[in-house]
C-alpha positions as CSV (number, residue, x, y, z in Angstrom):
1,M,65.2,10.2,-98.7
2,H,62.9,13.2,-98.8
3,E,64.0,16.5,-97.4
4,F,61.6,19.2,-96.3
5,T,62.4,22.7,-97.5
6,T,60.2,24.3,-94.9
7,S,59.9,23.5,-91.2
8,P,57.0,21.5,-89.8
9,A,55.9,24.6,-87.8
10,A,55.7,26.6,-91.0
11,L,53.7,23.9,-92.7
12,Q,51.3,23.8,-89.7
13,R,50.9,27.6,-89.8
14,T,50.1,27.4,-93.5
15,F,47.5,24.7,-93.0
16,V,45.8,26.5,-90.1
17,T,45.7,29.8,-92.1
18,D,44.3,28.0,-95.2
19,A,41.7,26.2,-93.1
20,S,40.6,29.3,-91.3
21,R,39.8,31.1,-94.5
22,H,36.9,28.7,-95.1
23,L,35.4,29.1,-91.6
24,P,33.0,31.8,-90.4
25,P,34.6,34.4,-88.2
26,T,32.5,33.5,-85.2
27,F,33.8,29.9,-85.3
28,G,37.1,31.1,-83.8
29,L,35.3,32.9,-81.0
30,L,33.1,29.9,-80.2
31,L,36.1,27.6,-80.3
32,G,38.0,29.9,-78.0
33,R,35.2,30.1,-75.5
34,A,34.7,26.3,-75.6
35,L,38.4,25.7,-74.9
36,T,38.4,28.3,-72.1
37,R,35.4,26.6,-70.5
38,L,36.9,23.1,-71.0
39,G,40.2,24.3,-69.4
40,A,38.3,25.8,-66.4
41,W,36.3,22.6,-66.0
42,L,39.4,20.5,-66.1
43,R,41.2,22.7,-63.5
44,R,38.1,22.4,-61.2
45,R,38.0,18.6,-61.6
46,S,41.7,18.4,-60.8
47,Q,41.2,20.7,-57.7
48,L,38.3,18.5,-56.5
49,S,40.3,15.4,-57.0
50,R,43.2,16.8,-54.9
51,Q,40.7,17.9,-52.2
52,R,39.1,14.5,-52.0
53,R,42.5,12.7,-51.9
54,H,43.6,15.0,-49.1
55,A,40.4,14.4,-47.2
56,R,40.8,10.7,-47.6
57,E,44.4,10.9,-46.2
58,I,43.2,12.9,-43.2
59,E,40.4,10.4,-42.6
60,L,42.7,7.4,-42.7
61,A,45.1,9.2,-40.3
62,L,42.3,9.9,-37.9
63,R,41.0,6.3,-38.1
64,E,44.4,5.1,-36.8
65,L,43.9,7.0,-33.5
66,D,42.1,5.3,-30.6
67,A,38.9,6.5,-29.2
68,Y,40.6,8.2,-26.2
69,T,42.9,10.3,-28.4
70,L,40.0,11.3,-30.6
71,R,38.0,12.3,-27.6
72,D,40.9,14.5,-26.5
73,L,40.8,16.1,-29.9
74,G,37.0,16.7,-29.5
75,I,36.1,14.2,-32.2
76,Y,33.8,11.3,-32.0
77,P,34.7,8.3,-34.2
78,D,31.5,8.6,-36.3
79,E,32.5,12.3,-37.1
80,I,35.8,11.4,-38.7
81,R,34.7,11.7,-42.4
82,S,32.9,15.0,-41.6
83,V,35.9,16.4,-39.8
84,A,38.2,15.5,-42.8
85,A,35.8,17.2,-45.2
86,E,35.7,20.3,-43.1
87,M,39.5,20.4,-42.8
88,T,39.9,20.3,-46.6
89,G,37.2,22.8,-47.3
90,A,34.9,20.2,-49.0
91,A,32.2,20.9,-46.4
92,E,31.1,24.0,-44.4
93,V,32.7,24.2,-41.0
94,T,29.9,23.4,-38.4
95,R,31.9,22.4,-35.3
96,I,32.5,24.9,-32.5
97,R,36.2,25.4,-32.1
98,V,36.5,25.6,-28.3
99,A,40.2,26.1,-28.3
100,Q,40.0,29.1,-30.7
101,S,37.0,30.8,-29.1
102,A,38.1,30.4,-25.4
103,P,38.9,33.7,-23.7
104,L,42.6,34.2,-22.7
105,R,43.2,34.5,-19.0
């Protein structure tokens, strides 16, 4: 059985240090920028995926309602997908919100 005298973390630090001696100094900067951009892109993709999933859940819930209930809410059945997109921020809000804009009496 072979025993290590140094920890795996120490070996990794040694390897990275040795390897970085042979790379140009700008490589680290470029790699850092690339990883930062990749991280931002992955976060955005994850956010869009959650947004689409939430819009789909809203759309499915609205499709379970009958036409009379939808009418009471001020939604036509053919607007359901658009309403779901607006509610999740995936689309610009274009509908007039009568209940919010009505004057108080």
